[in-house]
Structure formats: structure tokens, C-alpha cells
C-alpha positions in Angstrom: -24.4 29.8 -16.7 -25.6 27.7 -13.8 -24.2 24.2 -13.3 -26.5 21.5 -14.9 -28.3 19.3 -12.4 -27.7 15.6 -12.1 -31.0 14.8 -13.8 -30.1 17.0 -16.7 -26.7 15.3 -17.1 -28.5 11.9 -17.0 -31.0 13.0 -19.7 -28.2 14.3 -21.9 -26.2 11.1 -21.6 -29.1 8.6 -22.0 -32.0 10.3 -23.8 -30.8 13.4 -25.7 -29.6 11.6 -28.8 -32.8 9.6 -29.1 -35.0 12.7 -28.5 -33.3 14.7 -31.2 -33.7 11.8 -33.7 -37.3 11.5 -32.7 -37.9 15.2 -33.2 -36.4 15.0 -36.7 -38.7 12.1 -37.6 -41.7 14.0 -36.3 -40.6 17.0 -38.4 -40.3 14.8 -41.5 -43.6 13.2 -40.8 -45.3 16.6 -40.5 -43.8 17.7 -43.8 -45.1 14.5 -45.5 -48.5 15.0 -43.9 -48.6 18.7 -45.1 -47.5 17.6 -48.5 -50.3 15.0 -48.8 -52.9 17.6 -47.6 -51.5 20.1 -50.2 -52.1 17.6 -53.0 -55.4 16.0 -52.0 -56.9 18.5 -49.6 -58.7 21.9 -49.9 -55.5 23.9 -50.0 -53.8 22.1 -52.8 -52.1 25.1 -54.2 -50.2 25.8 -51.0 -48.7 22.3 -50.8 -45.4 23.1 -52.4 -44.8 26.1 -50.2 -45.7 24.1 -47.1 -43.3 21.3 -48.1 -40.5 23.8 -48.5 -40.9 25.4 -45.1 -38.7 24.3 -42.2 -41.5 24.0 -39.6 -44.3 21.5 -39.3 -47.9 22.7 -39.9 -51.3 21.6 -38.8 -54.9 22.7 -39.7 -57.4 24.5 -37.5 -61.2 24.1 -37.7 -61.5 26.5 -40.6 -58.9 24.5 -42.6 -56.2 27.2 -42.3 -52.7 26.0 -41.6 -50.6 27.3 -38.7 -47.2 26.5 -37.5 -46.8 24.0 -34.7 -43.8 25.8 -33.2 -45.0 29.3 -33.8 -43.2 30.8 -30.9 -39.8 29.2 -31.5 -38.1 27.2 -34.2 -37.1 23.5 -33.8 -33.4 24.3 -33.9 -33.7 26.9 -31.2 -35.8 24.5 -29.2 -33.3 21.7 -29.5 -30.4 24.0 -28.6 -32.0 24.9 -25.3 -31.7 23.1 -22.0 -34.2 20.3 -21.2 -35.9 20.6 -17.8 -36.7 17.2 -16.3 -39.1 16.8 -13.4 -37.3 16.6 -10.1 -37.6 13.5 -7.8 -39.9 13.5 -4.9 -37.1 13.8 -2.4 -36.2 17.2 -3.8 -39.6 18.8 -3.3 -38.5 20.5 -0.1 -35.6 22.1 -2.0 -37.9 23.3 -4.8 -40.3 24.8 -2.2 -37.5 26.8 -0.7 -36.4 28.0 -4.1 -39.9 29.1 -5.0 -40.1 30.9 -1.7 -36.9 32.7 -2.5 -38.2 33.5 -5.9 -41.3 35.1 -4.5 -39.2 37.2 -2.1 -37.0 38.4 -4.9 -40.1 39.2 -7.1 -41.4 41.3 -4.3 -38.2 43.3 -4.3 -38.2 43.7 -8.1 -41.7 43.7 -9.6 -40.8 44.6 -13.1 -38.2 41.8 -13.5 -40.5 39.3 -11.9 -43.4 40.2 -14.2 -41.1 39.7 -17.2 -40.0 36.3 -16.0 -43.6 35.2 -15.3 -44.6 36.2 -18.8 -41.8 34.3 -20.3 -42.7 31.2 -18.3 -46.3 31.5 -19.3 -45.4 31.9 -22.9 -43.1 28.8 -22.8 -45.7 26.7 -21.1 -48.5 27.8 -23.5 -46.3 27.2 -26.5 -45.5 23.7 -25.3 -49.2 22.9 -24.8 -50.1 24.3 -28.2 -47.4 22.1 -29.8 -48.8 19.0 -28.2 -52.4 19.9 -29.2 -51.4 20.6 -32.8 -49.5 17.3 -33.0 -52.5 15.4 -31.6 -54.9 17.1 -34.0 -52.5 16.3 -36.9 -52.3 12.6 -36.0 -56.1 12.5 -35.7 -56.5 14.1 -39.2 -53.9 11.6 -40.6 -55.9 8.6 -39.3 -59.1 9.9 -41.0 -57.6 11.1 -44.3 -55.0 8.4 -44.9 -55.8 5.3 -42.7 -53.5 3.1 -44.7 -50.4 5.2 -44.1 -51.4 5.6 -40.4 -51.7 1.8 -40.1 -48.3 1.4 -41.7 -46.7 3.8 -39.2 -48.5 2.0 -36.3 -47.1 -1.4 -37.4 -43.6 -0.3 -38.3 -42.7 2.8 -36.3 -44.8 3.5 -33.2 -42.3 6.1 -32.1 -43.5 8.6 -34.7 -47.0 8.3 -33.4 -45.9 9.3 -29.9 -46.6 13.0 -29.0 -44.0 13.1 -26.2 -40.6 12.0 -27.4 -39.9 10.5 -23.9 -42.9 8.2 -24.3 -40.8 6.1 -26.6 -38.7 4.9 -23.6 -40.5 2.1 -21.9 -41.3 2.0 -18.2 -39.0 -1.0 -17.8 -36.0 0.9 -19.2 -36.7 3.8 -16.7 -36.8 1.4 -13.8 -33.6 -0.4 -15.0 -31.8 2.9 -15.4 -32.9 4.2 -12.0 -31.6 0.9 -10.4 -28.3 1.3 -12.2 -28.0 4.9 -10.9 -28.7 3.7 -7.3 -26.0 1.1 -7.7 -23.5 3.7 -9.0 -24.3 5.9 -6.0 -23.8 3.1 -3.6 -20.5 2.1 -5.2 -19.3 5.7 -5.3 -19.9 5.8 -1.6 -16.4 4.5 -1.0 -14.5 5.0 -4.2 -14.2 8.7 -4.0 -13.5 8.9 -0.3 -9.9 7.8 -0.2 -9.3 6.7 -3.8 -11.2 9.2 -5.7 -8.8 9.7 -8.6 -11.1 7.9 -11.0 -14.5 9.0 -10.0 -16.3 12.3 -10.6 -17.4 14.4 -7.7 -21.0 14.1 -8.7 -20.8 10.3 -8.7 -19.4 10.1 -5.2 -22.7 10.0 -3.3 -22.4 8.7 0.3 -25.7 7.0 1.2 -27.7 9.2 -1.1 -30.8 7.0 -1.2 -34.3 7.7 -0.1 -33.8 6.4 3.4 -30.6 8.3 4.2 -31.9 11.5 2.6 -34.9 11.5 4.8 -32.8 10.9 7.8 -34.0 7.4 8.6 -30.9 5.3 8.7 -30.9 1.5 8.9 -29.7 0.3 12.3 -27.3 -2.6 12.2 -28.5 -5.2 14.7 -27.5 -8.7 15.5 -30.7 -9.9 13.8 -29.9 -8.1 10.6 -26.3 -9.4 10.6 -27.6 -12.9 11.2 -30.0 -12.5 8.2 -27.1 -11.4 6.0 -25.0 -14.3 7.2 -27.9 -16.7 6.2 -28.3 -15.0 2.8 -24.6 -15.5 2.0 -25.3 -19.2 1.6 -26.8 -18.2 -1.7 -24.9 -15.0 -2.4 -25.7 -12.2 -4.8 -23.8 -9.0 -5.6 -26.5 -6.9 -4.0 -26.2 -8.8 -0.6 -22.4 -8.5 -0.7 -22.6 -4.8 -1.5 -25.0 -4.1 1.4 -22.7 -6.0 3.8 -19.6 -4.1 2.6 -21.3 -0.7 2.8 -22.7 -1.5 6.3 -19.2 -2.6 7.5 -17.7 0.6 6.0 -20.2 2.7 7.9 -19.3 0.9 11.1 -15.6 1.4 10.5 -16.1 5.1 9.9 -18.6 5.8 12.7 -16.4 8.4 14.3 -15.5 10.3 11.2 -18.7 12.2 10.8 -19.5 10.8 7.4 -23.1 10.1 6.2 -24.1 6.5 5.5 -27.4 4.8 5.2 -26.4 2.3 8.0 -25.9 3.1 11.6 -23.9 1.0 14.1 -24.9 1.2 17.8 -24.5 -2.4 19.1 -20.9 -3.6 19.8 -21.9 -7.2 19.5 -23.5 -6.6 16.1 -20.2 -5.0 15.0 -18.2 -8.1 16.2 -20.6 -10.4 14.3 -20.5 -8.2 11.2 -16.7 -8.2 11.2 -16.6 -12.0 11.4 -19.1 -12.3 8.4 -17.1 -9.7 6.4 -13.7 -11.3 7.0 -14.7 -15.0 6.8 -17.9 -15.5 4.9 -17.8 -12.7 2.3 -14.5 -13.9 0.6 -16.1 -17.4 0.4 -19.3 -16.0 -1.1 -17.2 -14.0 -3.6 -15.4 -17.1 -4.7 -18.7 -19.0 -5.1 -20.0 -16.3 -7.4 -16.8 -15.9 -9.4 -14.4 -18.8 -9.2 -10.7 -18.1 -9.7 -8.7 -19.5 -12.6 -5.7 -21.4 -11.3 -2.8 -22.3 -13.5 -0.2 -25.0 -13.1 2.0 -22.8 -10.8 -1.0 -22.2 -8.5 -1.4 -18.5 -9.5 -5.0 -17.3 -9.1 -6.6 -15.0 -11.7 -10.1 -13.4 -12.0 -12.0 -14.6 -15.1 -12.8 -11.7 -17.3 -15.7 -13.3 -19.1 -17.8 -13.6 -15.9 -20.4 -10.9 -15.9 -20.3 -10.6 -12.1 -16.5 -10.1 -11.9 -16.7 -6.4 -12.7 -19.4 -5.8 -10.0 -17.4 -7.7 -7.4 -14.3 -5.7 -8.3 -16.1 -2.5 -7.8 -17.5 -3.6 -4.4 -14.0 -4.8 -3.3 -12.5 -1.5 -4.4 -14.9 0.2 -2.0 -14.0 -2.4 0.7 -10.3 -1.7 0.4 -10.5 1.3 2.8 -12.0 -0.9 5.5 -9.1 -3.4 5.1 -6.6 -0.6 5.4 -8.3 0.8 8.5 -8.3 -2.6 10.1 -4.6 -3.1 9.4 -3.8 0.2 11.0 -5.7 -0.8 14.2 -4.3 -4.3 14.7 -3.8 -5.0 18.4 -3.1 -8.7 18.6 -1.9 -11.6 16.5 -5.3 -13.3 16.2 -7.0 -10.3 14.6 -4.0 -9.8 12.3 -4.1 -13.4 11.1 -7.9 -13.1 10.4 -7.6 -9.8 8.5 -4.6 -11.0 6.4 -6.2 -14.3 5.6 -9.4 -12.5 4.4 -7.3 -10.1 2.3 -5.3 -12.9 0.8 -8.6 -14.5 -0.5 -9.6 -11.5 -2.5 -6.2 -10.2 -3.3 -6.4 -11.0 -7.1 -9.1 -8.4 -7.5 -6.7 -5.6 -6.4 -3.9 -6.4 -8.9 -5.4 -4.2 -11.6 -5.7 -1.2 -9.3 -2.0 -0.1 -9.0 -2.5 2.8 -6.6 -4.9 0.9 -4.4 -2.7 -2.1 -4.4 0.3 0.0 -3.2 -1.8 1.4 -0.3 -2.8 -2.0 0.8 0.7 -3.4 0.7 2.0 -0.3 2.5 -0.5 -1.0 5.3 0.6 -4.6 5.6 4.3 -3.7 5.5 3.7 -1.2 8.3 2.3 -4.0 10.4 5.3 -6.1 9.6 7.7 -3.3 10.6 6.0 -1.8 13.6 4.3 -4.7 15.4 5.6 -5.3 18.9 4.7 -9.0 18.9 6.9 -11.2 16.9 3.9 -13.5 16.0 2.2 -10.5 14.4 5.3 -9.8 12.4 5.4 -13.4 11.3 1.8 -13.3 10.2 2.4 -10.1 8.1 5.5 -11.5 6.6 3.7 -14.8 5.7 1.1 -12.8 3.8 3.8 -10.7 1.9 5.8 -13.8 1.2 2.8 -15.7 -0.3 1.5 -12.9 -2.5 5.0 -12.0 -3.7 5.8 -15.6 -4.7 2.4 -15.9 -6.4 2.7 -12.6 -8.3 6.4 -11.8 -8.5 6.2 -9.8 -11.7 3.4 -7.6 -10.5 4.4 -6.7 -6.9 7.9 -7.9 -6.1 9.7 -4.7 -6.8 7.1 -2.7 -4.9 7.2 -4.9 -1.9 11.0 -4.9 -1.7 11.1 -1.1 -1.8 8.3 -0.8 0.7 9.9 -3.1 3.2 13.2 -1.3 3.0 11.8 2.2 3.4 9.3 1.1 6.2 12.1 -0.7 8.1 14.3 2.5 8.0 11.4 4.6 9.3 10.9 2.3 12.3 14.6 1.8 13.2 15.4 5.3 14.5 14.8 4.1 18.1 17.0 1.1 18.8 17.2 -0.3 22.2 17.0 -3.6 24.0 13.2 -3.7 23.5 13.2 -3.1 19.8 16.3 -4.9 18.6 14.5 -8.3 18.2 11.8 -6.7 16.0 14.4 -5.0 13.9 16.5 -8.1 13.5 13.4 -10.0 12.4 12.7 -7.3 9.8 16.2 -7.6 8.4 16.2 -11.4 8.2 12.7 -11.8 6.8 13.1 -9.0 4.2 16.4 -10.5 3.1 14.6 -13.7 2.1 12.3 -11.8 -0.3 15.4 -10.6 -2.3 16.1 -14.3 -3.2 12.8 -14.7 -5.1 14.2 -12.9 -8.1 17.8 -12.0 -7.7 18.0 -9.9 -10.9 15.4 -7.5 -9.5 17.1 -7.8 -6.1 20.4 -6.8 -7.6 18.9 -3.7 -9.3 17.3 -2.5 -6.1 20.3 -3.3 -4.0 22.6 -1.5 -6.4 20.5 1.6 -6.2 20.3 1.7 -2.4 24.0 0.8 -1.8 24.9 3.6 -4.2 22.7 6.0 -2.2 24.7 5.0 1.0 27.9 5.6 -0.8 26.7 9.1 -1.9 25.7 9.9 1.6 29.1 8.9 2.9 30.9 11.0 0.3 28.8 14.0 1.1 29.4 13.4 4.8 33.2 13.2 4.3 33.1 16.5 2.3 30.9 18.2 4.9 33.0 16.9 7.9 36.0 18.6 6.4 34.2 21.9 6.4 31.8 21.6 9.3 31.8 19.8 12.6 28.3 18.3 12.3 28.8 16.7 8.8 29.2 13.2 10.3 25.7 13.1 11.6 24.3 12.2 8.2 26.1 8.9 8.5 26.6 8.3 12.2 23.0 7.4 13.1 21.1 4.2 13.5 19.3 4.4 10.2 22.6 4.4 8.2 24.1 1.7 10.4 21.0 -0.5 10.1 21.1 -0.1 6.4 24.7 -1.4 6.1 23.9 -4.3 8.4 20.7 -5.1 6.5 22.6 -5.4 3.1 25.2 -7.5 4.8 22.5 -9.9 5.9 21.0 -9.9 2.3 24.3 -10.7 0.8 25.1 -13.3 3.5 21.9 -15.2 2.7 22.2 -15.1 -1.1 25.9 -15.3 -1.7 26.7 -18.3 0.5 28.9 -20.7 -1.6 27.3 -23.8 -0.2 23.8 -22.5 -1.2 25.0 -21.4 -4.6 26.5 -24.9 -5.4 23.4 -26.7 -4.1 20.6 -24.6 -5.8 22.3 -22.8 -8.7 24.6 -23.5 -11.6 26.3 -20.2 -11.4 27.0 -17.6 -8.7 24.4 -15.1 -7.6 24.4 -11.6 -9.3 24.1 -10.1 -5.8 27.8 -11.1 -5.2 28.8 -8.0 -7.3 27.5 -5.9 -4.4 29.9 -7.3 -1.8 32.9 -5.1 -2.7 31.0 -1.7 -2.8 29.2 -2.6 0.4 32.5 -3.4 2.2 34.1 -0.2 1.0 31.2 1.9 2.2 31.2 0.1 5.6 35.0 0.6 6.0 34.7 4.2 5.0 32.0 4.7 7.6 34.2 3.1 10.3 37.1 5.4 9.5 35.1 8.6 9.2 35.3 9.6 12.9 37.9 7.3 14.6 37.3 8.7 18.2 36.7 6.6 21.3 33.1 8.0 21.6 32.1 6.1 18.4 33.8 2.8 19.2 30.4 1.1 19.7 29.5 2.0 16.1 32.8 0.5 15.0 32.1 -2.7 16.9 28.6 -2.9 15.4 29.8 -2.6 11.8 32.7 -5.0 12.4 30.2 -7.6 13.5 28.3 -7.0 10.3 31.4 -7.5 8.2 32.5 -10.6 10.1 29.1 -12.1 9.3 29.4 -11.2 5.7 32.9 -12.7 5.4 31.8 -15.9 7.2 28.8 -16.4 4.9 30.3 -15.4 1.5 33.9 -16.7 2.0 35.3 -13.3 1.0 38.4 -12.3 3.1 38.0 -8.8 4.6 41.1 -7.4 6.5 39.4 -6.4 9.8 42.2 -6.8 12.4 43.9 -3.5 11.6 40.6 -1.7 12.5 40.5 -3.6 15.7 44.2 -3.0 16.5 43.7 0.8 16.2 41.7 0.7 19.4 44.8 -0.3 21.4 46.4 3.0 20.5 43.5 5.0 21.7 43.8 7.1 24.9 40.7 5.2 26.2 43.0 2.2 26.5 46.5 3.6 27.1 45.7 6.2 29.8 45.0 5.1 33.4 41.3 5.0 33.9 39.4 6.9 36.6 36.9 5.4 38.9 33.2 5.7 38.1 29.8 4.5 39.3 28.2 4.5 35.8 26.4 1.5 34.6 28.1 -0.9 32.3 28.0 0.1 28.6 25.6 -1.8 26.4 27.6 -2.2 23.2 24.9 -4.2 21.5 22.3 -1.5 21.5 24.4 1.7 21.2 26.6 3.3 18.6 27.8 6.2 20.7 28.6 6.7 24.4 28.2 9.9 26.4 31.1 12.1 27.2 30.9 11.0 30.9 32.1 7.5 30.0 35.3 8.6 28.3 38.3 7.8 30.4 36.4 5.7 33.0 37.3 2.2 34.1 33.8 1.0 33.1 34.3 2.1 29.5 37.8 0.8 29.4 36.8 -2.7 30.6 34.0 -2.7 28.0 36.4 -1.9 25.2 38.8 -4.6 26.2 36.0 -7.2 26.3 34.8 -6.1 22.9 38.4 -6.2 21.5 39.0 -9.8 22.8 35.6 -11.0 21.5 35.9 -9.5 18.0 39.5 -10.5 17.5 38.7 -14.1 18.4 35.7 -14.1 16.2 37.6 -12.7 13.2 40.5 -15.2 13.5 37.9 -17.9 14.2 36.6 -17.6 10.7 39.9 -19.1 9.5 40.5 -21.6 12.3 40.5 -24.5 9.8 42.2 -22.6 7.0 45.4 -24.0 5.7 47.1 -20.6 5.8 46.1 -19.8 9.5 49.7 -19.8 10.9 50.8 -17.1 8.3 47.6 -15.1 8.9 48.0 -14.7 12.7 51.8 -14.0 12.7 51.6 -10.1 12.3 48.7 -10.0 14.8 50.5 -12.1 17.5 53.6 -10.0 17.2 51.6 -6.8 17.6 49.7 -8.1 20.6 52.9 -9.2 22.3 54.4 -5.8 21.9 51.3 -4.2 23.4 51.3 -6.4 26.5 54.9 -5.4 27.2 54.0 -1.7 27.3 50.5 -2.0 28.8 50.1 -1.5 32.6 46.5 -3.0 32.6 47.1 -6.3 34.3 43.6 -7.7 33.7 43.7 -6.9 30.0 47.2 -8.2 29.6 46.1 -11.5 31.1 43.1 -11.7 28.6 45.4 -10.9 25.7 47.9 -13.5 26.9 45.2 -16.2 26.9 44.1 -15.1 23.4 47.6 -15.3 22.1 48.0 -18.7 23.6 44.9 -20.0 21.8 46.0 -18.5 18.5 49.4 -20.2 18.7 47.8 -23.5 19.7 45.5 -23.4 16.7 48.4 -22.5 14.4 50.3 -25.5 15.7 47.3 -27.6 15.1 47.0 -26.5 11.5 50.8 -26.9 10.9 50.6 -30.5 12.1 47.6 -31.2 9.9 49.0 -29.7 6.7 52.3 -31.4 7.1 50.6 -34.6 5.9 49.2 -33.1 2.6 50.9 -33.7 -0.7 49.6 -30.7 -2.7 50.8 -27.1 -2.8 49.1 -23.7 -2.5 48.4 -23.6 -6.3 45.8 -26.4 -6.0 42.9 -24.2 -4.9 40.3 -27.0 -4.9 42.3 -29.1 -2.4 43.0 -26.0 -0.3 39.3 -25.3 0.0 38.5 -28.8 1.2 41.3 -28.8 3.8 39.8 -30.0 7.1 36.3 -29.8 5.6 35.3 -32.9 7.5 36.7 -31.6 10.9 34.3 -29.9 13.3 35.1 -26.2 13.9 34.2 -26.3 17.6 36.9 -29.0 18.2 39.8 -26.8 17.1 41.7 -25.0 19.9 40.5 -21.6 18.8 37.0 -22.9 18.3 36.8 -24.2 21.8 38.0 -20.9 23.2 35.4 -18.9 21.2 32.6 -21.3 22.3 33.4 -20.6 26.0 33.6 -16.8 25.3 30.1 -16.9 23.7 28.6 -18.6 26.7 30.1 -16.0 29.0 28.8 -13.2 26.8 25.2 -14.7 26.8 25.3 -14.7 30.6 26.5 -11.1 30.7 23.8 -10.0 28.3 21.1 -11.8 30.3 22.2 -10.0 33.4 22.2 -6.7 31.5 18.7 -7.3 30.1 17.3 -8.1 33.6 18.9 -5.0 35.0 17.4 -2.8 32.2 14.0 -4.4 32.6 14.0 -3.7 36.3 15.1 -0.2 35.7 12.3 0.4 33.2 9.7 -1.1 35.5 10.9 1.2 38.3 10.6 4.2 36.0 7.1 3.2 35.0 6.1 2.7 38.6 7.5 6.1 39.5 5.6 7.8 36.7 2.4 6.0 37.8 2.9 7.3 41.4 3.6 10.8 40.2 0.5 10.8 38.0 -1.7 9.7 40.9 
């Protein structure tokens, strides 16, 4: 059976029930009329038989009764399909179909004759039905005027020959208008987000203008007219603007819309209207409800809220396209500000909401300009704090996954962007630490599983470590150390909370996974990875107050052949330990690499012991380390490194002497933990002997990094210039 046309579906949905009811009333009326004629007319004896029959009857000129539906019964007629006249715009299609029918009839004359006979019989039977009903009504008006008057006053539908006449012209016009609106709304709904719209309802620009090929050209005058009309907005004006903007956004996709964009200035003006004026117009039509916390909600009782929601659902694809094409901070701020104004309408569309948030998170994670990242994060921060129960979990997972996708390439040019992503995303976990703990537990557990699988694979295969020894895994560990550093700081916990953060329970598993990662491959080639993760743990220990024994991992470096063996001369560039987790084989055994390792050892050892420069137990803490370093200097033949170690040992001993002098004046013992915590709390860390030494070392490091950045930038510029010359 052929697929029903759209008009047939429309008739079945809106008119079929009414038509069947009307047919039944007509049938009952004809029975009553026949019964009255049987009692009072010439054929009185046949009245009972006529009443019992299932078909309506009428009288001809000779007074004989005949069936109205003599060719088909009412039940069979109602069981068939209803053919509704086609619209004017489909005349061309009908003409083609008729032409094809004529060709096929020429090929098969017998079949064609049968079909023509059937069509003639159907049309003649319908005409006879209408004539009989008209004649029956005329006879009723003459024979029983009182009953006819009663029907005219109380039920005009029974006096209508055509059942569709009962539907007024106003209803037809209103239904056609609703259908046009559905087609316009379906223009965008089924394109990207067509999970809740039928294929027949997704009509892209299927109005009379687009069907005839005459599209409306978007000009500056038309855009200006729309802008003036938004002073007194209606849903129809907003819908036209949104559809026009959608057509302009998809101009290169080959899709059919009733609007055409040819003027770049008109597009710029239209974009300003859509992003600035349309949200204001929407708020004028449907004002948000704002509670005490400042949370905006869409009023459900407003009759226009549903229409606006449908329009904005179509408009969502334009927002997503704009977010993917952001080139500067100004456009990003404009798009995000417009999206924030209409954001409450998208809360009920979960799938659509996730796609919008994904587009914003991609801007936050991939933008090259820090200002653009700040604008995207400001939007995420505002909507998450406004609707934490609805989108917080989604945003936290999206930020983490998107960050990992964009951190595969880590170098001097991308490290600032990645660090901003880590620090800003860590702030979002403090909005609801219960949800943050659940997500953090899940992801830290995944890291532990990857490490376990890598350990098992490494014992069986040489390449098993690659699952862990990559930038994504290292950035993940560093990210969670930043999250815990922000949320588990004892000073912040005492100031803002009555109890410690639930995130503190993740410190131990994260430290264990990080230490396991460091020990997986303890070769000199991966010492940069060791240094990177040690910095992460030093930050975690400093912020949370949790002691992590890191010096043994540092001291292992001194027993490596990269330090003990005499180095060989090399012209290689200085190793960038800040932006690498692995060095090439060419660096192993060179003086350049050995000098870099010694600098990193001195820096990290000082930073680790600097965490406890004001601790009352500092002298006992450094005793094993000082003894081990002194033994190494006696065996080492590296004069430069021995000198640096001697200076570090001197500063450690000086700081130990400073602590010993200070604690000699206290009157409490180690069991008094509260007093131990407040020891030298009012003394500045930078004034301690070790603190002064570390401050100077940090300044020297900044100068070295600055020189390294300048050298790398010059090298990259030279490479680009060379590529440009080669291309020419």
C-alpha cells in the first residue's frame, strides 16, 4: 500500500472523527425520514422494512424509494481512504503523474480501461449520493417543516450535504496557519536534533515562496525593518529573524531555506540583532521568574513561553556553529552573553543542553587567547552556580574530558592555556564538594586501574609503560593535585567550613598513584617526568599540610649513571624540563643533560625541605638527607655539582640551627600538637635561612626560563620564515 500523503494524514488527525460522526447522524436522519414517509406517505406499508435496512433511502419522481449508496455500503465507504484536493503548489506534480498514467495506459489498454471505469463509477456514485441527499432534504422541508426548522435551529450539521462543510472557513485558515508554523519550526529541529520530530514534519523552507524558487533576499533594509519591529516584538517576528539567521549560518551547506544571504554587511547587522536584541525581545515577551537566590526560571503559565522555547530550540544550532567559529575575544563575549540570556529555555532539553555546553567547553579548552578562555569560563561558572543541580555534574565531566583531549600536545606555547584550564576547572569542583568527590573518586580510580594494567603489561611487554608515560596521564595527576590543593587547604577549611572537605579522602590514593607512576620506569630518559610529578606532589603537600616523603625519590637520581659517569661533550640545546617528560637518546650521557639534572635536583630538594623551613622538627628531618649528600660529595668528581651541593647543605644546616635556637625557648613538648602547629606562625618564611636561599634560586630560574623562551621563539620564527621561503 502506498504511503499516505501529508494532506491525508492531516485529514485523519483533524477531520476523520468528526466526519464519521456526521455520517452516522446523516444515516440516522435518513432512517427517521424514511420512517416518517412510511407512516404518512404513499408507501406506508413499506415503512417498517425501510427502517430496518442499514442504508439511507430517498424517493424519485415516481415515488419509488432507492438506496442513496447503491454502489457501496456506508461501512465500506468509511473504511476506504479519503482523497483530499491537493494544494495549488502541487499541480505540477499532479500533471506529471497524469502524464505518466497516460503513458502507462497506452502500454496496457485493458488495465487502463478498467481503471477508468472504476473512477467513473466512483465519481458518479458520489454525485448520485449528493443529489439524493439534497432531494431528501427538500422533501423533508415540504413534508415536515416543523422538524426541518428544529434541525435548522439546533443541529445545522445534519442539514449539510458535504460533511466537511461543517468545518468553518475560519477553522481551515487557522489550521493552515498552524501547519505553516510547524513547518517553519521543523526547519531546524530535525536537522541536528531530530530525535523528537517526525521526518514528515521536518520541512526546510517548505512555504509557497521557497517551493516556487523565489527566495527572500536578506538585505540591510530588511534587517533594519526587523530591528525596528523588535521594539514591539511578536513570536512571528522572532521566528522569521531566527530562521533568516539560520539560513545565513548554513549558506555553504547546500540546504534549502526561504531566505538567501548575499550581502556581508546585512549578515553583520543581522548577527548583532540576533545576539543583542532578540534576547531582550524574548525577555519582554516572557519575563523570567527570579527567586531569592537569583535563579531564573521560565514561567509555564505564559502562553508564549512554549512558542519561544520551540524557536530557541531551532536557534540552538546557530549558537553551536558560532561557538565553533570563534576567532577573537570580542565575538566570544558577545555570543556567550547572548546565550546566557536565553539559557533557562534550554534546561528542559537535556540532549540539546549537553551539546551547547560541549561547544562552550571546547572554546574554554582550545582557545589560544587567555581572554577568550576567561570569557568561556565566566559563562560556565555563572550557569553552574545558578543551576548546580541541573548541570554541575555534566560540566565537570565535560571540562575534564575536553581538557584531556587538548593536552596531548604540550609545549612552551600551550602550557599557559593548559594551566589555566587546570586552575579554572578546579574552582568548579568547590561548588558542590559532594559531587566533586564522587567524580574525583571515579577518575582517580581510573588512573589507578591504568597504572595497574601498565605494570602488568610492562612485565610482559616492553611497550606497556606507554599507557601511563604520556602527557595525558601526567596532566591528569597534576590536575587532581591542583583540585585537592585548592579544596583541602587547612586555612580555607577553617575559614569557610566547620569540618574538613570530603575531597581530602582522595589525597592518599592520588599520592599512591603518582608515586607508582614515578617508580614504573626509573631510567634516566624519564627523569623529566619524575621532576614534573614531584612538583605536583610538592604543591599538594604544601597546600594540604600532608607530609609526603619525596627526598628518597630525588636521592635515587644521584645513583644514576647519568650523574656518576663522566659526561661527554655535546652541542645539543639545553633541556627544557618544564615542557618535556622524556628526552631523546642523544641526550643520555651528555654534559648538557647532566647539568640539567643537577640543577633540577638542587631546585627540587630545596623546594621540598623549604616546605618545613619553619617546622619545629626541621633539624631531625634533614639529618638523613645531609648525611647522604655529604657522602655523595666525597665520592663525586663533578666539581661544579659538589659546590652546589655544599651550598645547599650549608643552608640546610643554617636553617636547622635557626629552628634549634627558636625551639629552645618553648615550654611545651611534641605531644602538644596545637602549639606545635603554631610554632613560628607569625614569622615570615622568606626570612628564614633556607627561605632566603630558595627565593634567590627562583629568581635565577625565572631568568633561565626567560632566556629559554626567547631562544625557542626565535627558533620557531626562523622555521616559519624558512617554510614561507620554501613555499614561495
